[in-house]
C-alpha positions as CSV (number, residue, x, y, z in Angstrom):
1,M,-39.8,-7.2,-25.0
2,E,-38.1,-3.9,-25.6
3,E,-34.5,-3.9,-26.6
4,E,-32.1,-1.8,-24.5
5,S,-29.9,0.7,-26.3
6,V,-26.2,0.0,-26.2
7,Y,-23.9,2.9,-25.6
8,K,-20.4,3.4,-27.0
9,V,-17.7,3.6,-24.3
10,E,-14.8,5.9,-24.8
11,I,-11.8,6.4,-22.5
12,T,-10.5,9.9,-22.5
13,P,-6.8,10.5,-23.0
14,E,-6.4,11.6,-19.4
15,A,-8.3,8.5,-18.2
16,E,-6.0,6.3,-20.3
17,K,-3.0,7.9,-18.6
18,H,-4.5,7.2,-15.2
19,Y,-5.3,3.6,-16.3
20,F,-1.7,3.1,-17.1
21,D,-0.7,4.5,-13.7
22,V,-3.0,1.9,-12.1
23,L,-1.4,-0.9,-14.3
24,E,2.0,0.2,-13.2
25,Y,0.9,-0.1,-9.6
26,F,-0.6,-3.5,-10.2
27,Y,2.5,-4.9,-11.9
28,K,4.8,-3.4,-9.2
29,H,2.8,-4.8,-6.2
30,H,1.2,-8.0,-7.5
31,S,2.4,-11.0,-9.5
32,A,2.2,-10.7,-13.2
33,D,-0.7,-13.2,-13.4
34,S,-2.6,-11.3,-10.7
35,A,-1.9,-7.9,-12.4
36,D,-3.1,-9.3,-15.7
37,K,-6.3,-10.5,-14.2
38,K,-6.9,-7.2,-12.3
39,S,-6.2,-5.0,-15.3
40,E,-8.6,-7.1,-17.5
41,A,-11.3,-7.1,-14.9
42,L,-11.0,-3.3,-14.5
43,L,-11.5,-2.8,-18.2
44,I,-14.4,-5.3,-18.4
45,K,-16.1,-3.4,-15.6
46,A,-15.7,-0.1,-17.4
47,I,-16.9,-1.5,-20.7
48,S,-19.9,-3.1,-19.0
49,L,-21.3,0.4,-18.7
50,K,-22.4,0.2,-22.3
51,N,-25.5,-1.8,-21.3
52,H,-26.5,0.1,-18.1
53,P,-24.8,3.5,-18.1
54,Q,-26.9,5.0,-15.3
55,R,-26.1,2.3,-12.7
56,G,-23.2,4.2,-11.2
57,R,-23.6,6.6,-8.3
58,I,-23.3,10.3,-8.8
59,E,-19.8,11.6,-8.1
60,E,-20.6,14.5,-5.7
61,C,-17.1,16.1,-6.1
62,L,-17.8,16.7,-9.8
63,T,-21.3,18.1,-9.8
64,F,-19.9,21.6,-10.5
65,L,-19.0,20.4,-14.0
66,G,-22.7,19.9,-14.8
67,K,-22.3,16.6,-16.6
68,E,-23.7,14.3,-13.9
69,H,-20.4,12.4,-13.5
70,R,-21.0,8.9,-12.0
71,F,-18.7,6.2,-10.8
72,L,-18.5,2.4,-10.4
73,V,-16.1,0.8,-7.9
74,Y,-13.7,-2.0,-8.9
75,K,-12.5,-3.6,-5.7
76,Y,-9.2,-5.4,-6.4
77,T,-8.3,-6.3,-2.8
78,Q,-10.2,-6.3,0.5
79,N,-8.9,-2.8,1.3
80,R,-8.2,-1.3,-2.1
81,S,-10.4,-0.2,-5.0
82,I,-10.5,2.0,-8.1
83,K,-13.3,4.4,-9.0
84,I,-14.2,4.3,-12.6
85,I,-15.4,7.9,-13.2
86,Y,-17.5,8.7,-16.2
87,F,-20.4,10.7,-17.7
88,V,-23.0,9.9,-20.3
89,E,-23.7,12.0,-23.4
90,E,-27.3,10.9,-24.3
91,E,-27.4,12.7,-27.7
92,T,-24.6,10.5,-29.0
93,K,-25.2,7.5,-26.8
94,T,-21.5,7.7,-25.6
95,I,-20.1,7.1,-22.2
96,Y,-16.9,9.0,-21.5
97,I,-14.6,7.5,-18.9
98,T,-12.7,10.4,-17.4
99,D,-10.7,8.7,-14.6
100,F,-9.5,5.5,-13.0
101,F,-9.2,6.9,-9.4
102,P,-7.5,4.9,-6.6
103,T,-9.8,5.3,-3.6
104,K,-6.8,5.5,-1.3
105,M,-6.0,8.9,-2.8
106,N,-7.3,12.1,-1.3
107,N,-10.8,12.6,-2.7
108,L,-10.1,16.3,-3.3
109,K,-7.9,15.2,-6.2
110,I,-10.9,13.9,-8.1
111,E,-11.9,17.5,-8.9
112,K,-8.5,18.5,-10.1
113,R,-8.0,15.4,-12.2
114,N,-11.4,15.7,-13.9
115,N,-11.6,19.4,-14.4
116,P,-10.7,20.2,-18.1
117,L,-10.1,23.9,-17.1
118,D,-7.2,23.0,-14.8
């Protein structure tokens, strides 16, 4: 049986800022216990990419960057979710998480939040 390579997961400084924005929302609108569980589950989902980095869907809004950005969805209520946006650098076996994007936001903001030239 062939062993699968494990990738390193890195959260970019911008994504870390967006993660803390999500945490602020969780703690403002949910109980502390619920917010703790949601924040932990969000990170666990992001880190789980290390085993299967290509499982996310292509993020069409970011194809112009040429890095084949992908996303996973973390659904934290019936009507609300967060997109974990990332790209894979095969040469270094590194996954770069670039955003934790609330899906209730205007999708056009994905491009602005993930474009290093802006």
